[in-house]
Every structure is written in C-alpha cells, then in structure tokens.
C-alpha positions in Angstrom: 24.2 158.7 85.5 23.2 161.5 87.8 19.4 160.8 88.0 17.4 157.7 88.4 14.1 157.2 86.6 11.3 159.5 88.0 7.8 158.4 88.6 5.0 160.5 86.9 4.4 162.4 90.2 8.1 162.9 91.1 9.1 166.6 91.3 12.1 167.8 89.4 12.1 171.3 90.8 8.9 171.5 92.7 10.5 172.8 95.8 10.4 176.5 94.9 7.3 176.7 97.1 9.6 176.7 100.1 10.2 180.4 99.9 6.7 181.3 100.8 5.2 177.9 101.7 7.9 176.6 103.9 10.4 178.9 105.5 8.2 182.0 105.5 5.3 180.0 107.0 7.5 178.6 109.7 9.1 181.9 110.6 5.9 184.0 110.5 4.1 181.3 112.5 6.9 181.3 115.0 6.0 184.9 115.8 2.3 184.2 115.8 1.3 181.0 117.5 2.8 181.4 120.9 5.6 179.9 123.0 4.2 176.4 123.4 3.6 176.0 119.7 7.0 177.5 118.9 8.6 174.9 121.2 6.8 172.0 119.4 7.8 173.4 116.0 11.4 173.7 117.2 11.2 170.0 118.3 10.1 169.0 114.9 13.1 170.7 113.3 15.7 168.6 115.2 19.4 169.6 115.1 20.5 172.2 112.7 23.1 171.8 110.0 26.4 173.7 110.2 27.2 175.9 107.2 30.9 175.0 106.9 33.0 177.6 105.1 34.6 176.7 101.8 38.4 176.6 101.6 39.8 180.1 102.0 36.6 181.5 103.4 36.1 182.7 107.0 33.1 181.5 109.0 31.3 184.6 110.2 30.0 184.6 113.7 26.3 185.2 114.0 25.3 188.5 115.7 23.0 188.5 118.7 20.2 190.0 116.6 19.2 190.1 113.0 19.1 193.9 113.2 22.9 193.7 113.5 23.3 192.6 109.9 24.4 195.7 108.0 22.3 196.2 104.9 19.7 193.6 105.8 19.9 189.8 106.1 19.8 186.9 103.7 18.3 183.4 103.8 19.0 180.7 101.2 16.2 178.3 100.4 17.2 175.0 98.8 15.0 172.3 97.4 16.7 168.9 96.8 15.5 166.1 94.5 16.3 163.3 96.9 15.3 162.4 100.5 16.0 159.1 102.3 12.9 159.5 104.4 10.6 159.5 101.3 11.6 156.1 100.0 11.2 155.5 96.3 7.8 157.1 96.0 9.2 159.8 93.7 11.6 157.5 91.8 15.1 156.3 92.5 18.2 158.5 92.3 21.9 157.8 92.8 22.7 161.4 93.7 21.1 164.4 95.5 20.9 167.7 93.6 19.9 171.2 94.7 17.3 171.7 92.0 15.8 174.8 93.6 17.8 177.7 95.0 16.1 180.9 96.2 18.0 183.6 97.9 15.7 185.8 100.1 17.0 189.3 101.0 15.2 191.3 103.7 16.0 195.0 103.8 17.6 196.6 106.8 14.5 198.5 107.7 12.3 195.4 107.1 10.0 197.2 104.8 10.5 194.9 101.8 12.1 191.7 100.6 13.4 190.2 97.4 13.5 186.5 96.5 15.9 185.7 93.7 15.3 182.3 92.0 18.5 180.9 90.6 18.0 178.5 87.7 19.1 174.9 88.5 20.9 174.8 85.1 22.8 178.0 85.6 26.5 177.4 85.0 28.7 178.8 87.8 32.0 178.3 89.6 31.7 176.0 92.6 34.3 176.7 95.3 36.4 174.1 97.2 33.7 173.1 99.7 34.3 171.4 103.0 33.5 167.7 103.1 30.6 167.0 105.4 32.6 164.4 107.4 35.3 167.0 108.1 38.0 165.1 106.1 39.1 168.0 104.0 37.8 169.8 100.9 36.4 168.9 97.5 38.3 170.5 94.5 36.9 173.8 93.2 35.3 173.7 89.7 35.2 176.5 87.2 31.9 175.9 85.3 29.3 173.5 86.5 25.5 173.6 86.8 24.7 175.1 90.2 22.4 172.1 91.1 25.6 169.9 91.5 26.8 172.0 94.5 24.9 169.9 97.1 26.7 166.8 96.1 30.0 168.5 96.9 29.5 169.4 100.5 25.8 169.5 101.2 23.8 172.6 102.3 27.0 174.5 103.2 28.4 174.1 99.7 25.2 175.4 98.2 25.4 178.4 100.5 29.1 179.0 99.6 28.4 178.7 95.9 25.5 181.2 96.1 27.5 183.6 98.2 30.4 183.5 95.7 28.0 184.0 92.8 26.1 186.9 94.3 28.7 188.6 96.6 26.2 188.4 99.5 26.8 186.8 102.9 24.5 183.8 103.5 24.2 183.3 107.3 21.0 181.3 107.2 19.8 178.4 105.0 16.9 175.9 104.9 16.3 172.8 102.8 12.9 171.1 102.1 11.9 167.6 101.1 9.4 166.6 98.4 6.6 165.8 100.9 6.6 169.4 102.1 4.7 170.9 99.2 2.0 168.3 99.5 1.5 168.7 103.3 1.8 172.5 103.3 -0.6 173.0 100.3 -3.1 170.7 102.1 -2.7 172.5 105.4 -3.6 175.9 103.8 -6.6 174.4 102.0 -5.1 174.7 98.5 -3.6 177.5 96.5 -5.5 179.2 93.6 -3.4 179.5 90.4 -4.3 181.0 87.1 -3.6 179.6 83.6 -3.8 181.8 80.6 -4.9 178.7 78.5 -5.2 175.0 79.3 -2.0 173.4 80.5 -1.4 169.7 79.7 1.9 168.2 80.6 2.1 164.4 80.3 5.6 164.4 81.9 4.2 165.6 85.3 0.5 164.6 84.9 -0.6 168.2 85.2 -3.8 169.0 83.3 -5.7 172.2 84.3 -8.2 174.3 82.4 -7.8 178.0 81.5 -8.7 180.4 84.3 -8.3 179.8 88.1 -7.8 176.4 89.7 -7.2 175.7 93.3 -4.4 173.2 93.7 -3.3 171.1 96.6 -1.3 167.9 97.2 0.1 166.1 94.2 -1.6 168.6 91.8 0.3 171.5 93.5 3.5 169.5 93.2 2.9 168.9 89.5 2.2 172.5 88.8 5.5 173.6 90.5 7.6 171.1 88.7 6.1 171.4 85.2 8.7 172.4 82.6 7.4 171.0 79.4 3.9 172.4 80.1 4.8 176.1 80.4 6.6 178.9 78.6 9.4 177.8 76.2 10.0 174.5 77.9 13.1 175.7 79.7 14.0 176.1 83.4 13.5 179.9 82.9 9.9 179.4 81.9 9.3 177.1 84.8 10.6 179.7 87.3 8.3 182.4 86.1 5.4 180.0 86.2 6.4 179.0 89.7 6.2 182.7 90.7 2.5 182.6 89.8 2.1 180.0 92.6 4.5 181.6 95.1 2.8 185.0 94.9 -0.7 183.4 95.2 0.5 181.3 98.1 1.8 184.3 99.9 -1.5 186.1 99.3 -3.3 183.1 100.8 -1.0 183.0 103.8 -1.5 186.7 104.5 -5.3 186.5 104.1 -7.4 187.2 107.1 -8.7 183.6 107.2 -5.2 182.3 107.7 -3.6 184.9 109.9 -6.6 185.0 112.2 -6.5 181.2 112.7 -3.9 180.0 115.2 -4.9 176.4 114.4 -4.2 176.9 110.7 -0.9 178.7 111.4 0.2 176.0 113.7 -0.7 173.3 111.2 1.3 175.1 108.5 4.3 175.5 110.7 4.3 171.9 111.8 4.0 170.8 108.1 6.9 173.0 107.2 9.1 172.0 110.1 8.5 168.3 109.6 9.8 168.5 106.1 12.7 170.8 106.4 16.3 170.9 107.5 17.6 174.3 108.7 21.1 175.6 109.3 21.9 175.8 113.0 21.5 179.6 113.0 17.8 179.1 112.2 16.9 176.5 114.7 17.2 178.9 117.6 13.6 179.9 118.6 14.6 183.5 119.4 16.1 184.0 115.9 13.1 182.3 114.3 10.8 184.7 116.1 12.9 187.8 115.2 12.9 186.8 111.5 9.2 186.0 111.6 8.5 189.4 113.1 10.5 191.1 110.3 8.5 189.1 107.6 5.0 188.9 108.9 3.9 192.6 108.3 5.5 193.1 104.9 3.0 194.4 102.3 2.3 192.2 99.4 3.6 194.8 96.9 6.9 194.9 98.8 7.6 191.2 98.5 9.4 190.6 95.2 10.1 187.5 93.2 12.8 187.9 90.6 14.8 185.5 88.4 18.6 185.4 88.3 19.4 186.9 84.9 20.4 184.3 82.3 19.9 183.1 78.8 19.5 179.7 77.0 20.8 178.7 73.6 24.5 179.1 74.5 27.4 177.0 73.2 30.4 175.2 74.8 29.9 174.8 78.6 26.6 176.6 78.2 25.1 174.2 75.7 21.7 172.9 77.0 22.3 175.0 80.2 21.7 178.6 81.4 24.3 181.2 80.8 24.5 184.0 83.4 23.8 187.5 82.1 26.6 189.1 84.2 25.8 192.7 83.3 22.2 192.5 84.5 23.1 190.3 87.4 25.7 192.8 88.4 23.1 195.6 88.6 20.7 193.4 90.6 23.2 192.4 93.2 24.9 195.8 93.4 21.4 197.1 94.4 20.8 194.3 96.9 24.2 194.7 98.5 23.7 198.4 98.9 20.1 197.8 100.1 19.0 200.2 97.3 15.5 200.2 95.8 15.0 198.9 92.2 12.1 198.0 90.0 11.4 195.5 87.2 10.6 196.8 83.7 6.9 197.0 82.9 5.5 193.7 81.7 8.6 191.7 82.5 7.0 188.7 84.2 9.0 186.1 82.2 8.3 183.6 79.4 6.3 181.3 81.7 3.7 183.8 82.9 1.9 186.9 82.0 0.2 189.8 83.9 -3.6 190.0 84.2 -3.3 193.7 84.6 -4.4 193.8 88.2 -2.7 193.9 91.6 -3.9 192.7 95.0 -3.5 194.7 98.2 -2.4 193.2 101.5 -5.2 192.3 103.9 -6.7 195.4 105.3 -4.7 197.7 103.0 -5.7 199.8 100.0 -4.9 198.5 96.6 -1.4 199.5 95.5 -1.0 202.4 93.1 1.3 202.6 90.2 4.5 204.6 90.6 7.8 204.7 92.3 9.0 204.4 95.8 6.5 205.2 98.6 7.3 207.9 101.1 6.4 207.6 104.8 5.2 210.5 106.9 8.8 211.4 107.9 9.7 212.2 104.3 12.2 209.4 103.8 11.7 206.9 101.0 10.7 203.5 102.3 12.8 201.7 99.7 9.9 199.7 98.1 8.1 200.7 95.0 4.4 200.1 94.7 3.3 197.5 92.2 2.1 198.7 88.9 -0.8 196.8 87.4 1.3 195.9 84.4 3.2 193.4 86.6 6.5 195.3 87.1 7.7 194.9 90.6 9.2 196.6 93.6 12.8 196.3 94.5 14.6 195.5 97.7 16.3 198.2 99.7 15.9 201.1 102.0 16.9 204.7 101.7 16.1 207.8 99.7 16.5 208.7 96.1 15.0 207.7 92.8 14.2 204.0 92.2 16.4 202.3 89.6 14.7 200.2 86.8 16.9 197.2 86.0 16.4 196.4 82.3 16.5 192.7 81.5 15.2 191.6 84.9 12.1 189.5 85.1 9.7 188.8 88.0 6.7 190.1 89.9 5.6 191.2 93.3 3.3 189.1 95.5 0.6 191.6 94.8 0.7 191.1 91.0 -2.0 188.9 89.6 -0.4 186.7 86.9 -1.2 183.6 84.9 1.0 180.8 83.8 1.4 180.6 80.0 1.1 177.1 78.4 4.0 175.8 76.4 4.1 177.4 73.0 1.7 180.1 74.2 
C-alpha cells in the first residue's frame, strides 16, 4: 500500500501554493528585505540538496549568473505528501510521493514567466535515477505515475524525470512541506478566492459559500487539496482550481500593502524558508537575490499558469490516470525551449475554474488590454501577451513575431480573475 490513512485535514496535493507562496516569496523577499534578513532566511534553509544526474545524464555546471542560461532559466517546484518533521498530524504514510510538480520558466529577458503544473497522475517514463546514498541507480521504468519519482531518488529523480519529459534543463529545484501553506497563508493575512457556487467537500472539510472568501491556515490547505469538491473530480480539475488560488496569492503578494512592508516580506520569507528544502544551487544568497530580482517586477499579466496537456478516461496503463497529450505538449515545450511567446485559447481556464470576465493590473499599472504581444518603445516585441478579459493567457518567451495560440492548452495569467467551479458545476 502506497498511502496510509489521511486525516480530514491532510493535504493530498495542497502544495501547489509553493510556486507563488513559497519559492517566489522567498526569492522576491531575498531581493527586498536586505542583507541581514537574507542571511537569516539563508540560515533557515540549511544545507541544499544535490540534484544528482540520472544514469547516462551529465551533471551541468551552474554558470556564475542566471543571465548566462541561454533561453531563460527553469525552477522545479515539488510538493511532497510526507515530512518526518510534521509527525502524524496529516495521517501516516509508508512512502513519500511528489504529488505536486510545477515547472517555472522565466524568459531570458525576464519580462515574463510560465508555470506548468504537471498532474500527479500523469503517466510518464522515469529514468534510472541515482540512489540518494550513492550506492548506484534505480532501474528505469517505462510508464509510471509521475508522483512516484521522489521515491526513486528524491528531489534529483523528480528533476530528472521532469527534464526528460519536457526536454528542458532543470538546474534549480525546491520542495515544500505541508506546514508551509498554513504558515505562509497566515503570514500574508489570508488569500481571497472566488467560488462560482458553494463548494462542499466532506473529504477535505472544505465548505465555502459562493463569491469571495478569504482563506488562511487549514482552510487554505483544504481549498488547495480539494479534488472531489471541484470540476469533474479529477486531478485536472483540481489543478485549474488551484490556479485560482495561485493567481490571487500572487496578486496579494504584489499588492502595495505587502511590497511596502519589509516586516511582512520578512515574515513570508521566514515562513517559506522554514518549510522548504532547496537544491544546493538555490541556497546561495547571491543566486537567490539574482532570481528574486528577475521575478519581483514581472507584471501580473505576464505571469502564466498552465496545465501540462493531458486527458483522463484512458485504458491500459492510463486507466484511472492522466494520459499525456503529446501533440499539445510538444507545441508548449517547443515554445518554451525556444523562449517564444504563446497564448492560451480564449476561455480555456480548465474544468475546475471559470473566468469572471475581468483582469487585474499589477500595482501601479494600468489595467491590461486585450490583444497580442506588447511592444516596447524600441519596437521589439516583449514576448508576453496582455491578458484578455476572457481568461486567455500570455505565454512565455522573448523575441519578435506573431504570438502563437496553442489550441488545447488550459490555464490563466495572474491578472485573470477566475472562480473555482464546484463539482458537477
């Protein structure tokens, strides 16, 4: 048996908040709260984890600066369902699974970013990962749910699996514990989320009314992990609902009240660092500050949350799991590898959420217009499309030319106002 019995409050995949609520908070704060605070945050992190290469792979040496990564840089965010430090508060388990996997790509010119949520049930090949004790390698596997990768080599195996799946180098990775979502949501004063209709999920204990509700602590955790309460009851519905939370969380982080408060930023960074494990490349304060500087000024309509393309209802190895849509995924990662702009089809927020028809500007900026890629004063395209009110999103990339629309892709930008859709809605 892979799982022990969960308590009512125990998150199954509630760690998706890390993308905005953990790693981004930590890195942005590292560039904002000063050297003394950054030193304390670094102390909280402890030693980093080495991302050991899988058998047949070559470990890439990290460049001196993130600007040296051709085509932008990538950070893998992993949420596990087990942590020795948390005791049995969230139920007992006999294995640790990587139930949340989010790959963040930041464009070479740092004008936009795309976060790709990979469903935990996505069936993928897992490479021959290095054993964490250095005693050799686990055997490669052809078709396994991606959330098993952590149990075959830890964070390094998850990074190798995602790299093989996407064709992207993964030089940085971070992992968060269950307690992180509680502490970070409390530190920010709660996150407002929208429900299109009442959501009642007895499996997680989530019970919220239609409209906007500000969630923190265990309630935020329940919202992020609810599967039976939203969309079609699948992991795909949960991801699009989680993007409602992530986009709102990022808007809250970038609000004037948060960015103008060194105390709040410091509190957020400490909460994140105390509940995270980072790869050794991310524990360097200089690297943290460089990445934080690249992220902190991104406009909301240029931060994009998308879902790895996949379908449910398959047979054979895909029965009860998520089958990759290799054609759409190929278009997505071709664009990301080339650092080329793309957009999401209009209204394609996913089965667990829907657009409210409005978009929110970044603090101090004008509301985003509808349309294609923006053009700076020098006449070159910035590589990010503005966010239409319909909920279609901007793509990652920099360079000139028309913006590609990737049919079959779902997601939203951080500027898009969306609501979670209750199960069956």
